[in-house]
N, C-alpha and C positions, 0 to 999 in steps of 0.2 A: 738825265740824259736820256735822249728819245734816238732810236736808229732805227731808218728802215733798211731793211738788206733785201737784196735781188738774190739772195743766194741761202743755203741752209748754213747757219752757224752751230745749231745744236742738232746732229743728225738723233741722238738718241730721246729727244722730247719730242712729241705728236703735235704739242700747241704750236699755235702759229705767233703768239703772244708770251714773250717773258719777262719776269721784272727781277733785276739782280742786285745783291747788294755790297757793300763794301764791308770787310770785318779785317781786325786787327791779324796777323799772321801767328802771332808769338800767343795771344793771349783768347780768341777769335772772339772778342768785344765787338759788340754793333755799336760803336762810337757814332758814326756818321747815319743817323738814321734818317735825316732829311736827302741823303745824296745815294741816288740809288741809278742804274739802268736800265732801259726799257727796250727790248728789241722786237721787231715786228718782222717776221722773215715771210715775204712775200710767197715765196713757192708753195708755202704751206698755207696762206689764206683761203679760205672757203670761196670755192668759185659759182655758188649759188646766187641765183639773181633772185631779189627781192620784187614781191609785188608792190603794184600800187595800192594805197589805200584811198579810200573815198571820202 
């Protein structure tokens, strides 16, 4: 699942994009390896302009 947020979800992380997995609370097993969440926090997104290429 991908999510774009117009707010800061993870204030202790500097990167604008983060990927989170699901783990079993009892065993910490990572059984659902293909199931994850990706968050993009727009306030952290780089605001530099990319120049044109010839």
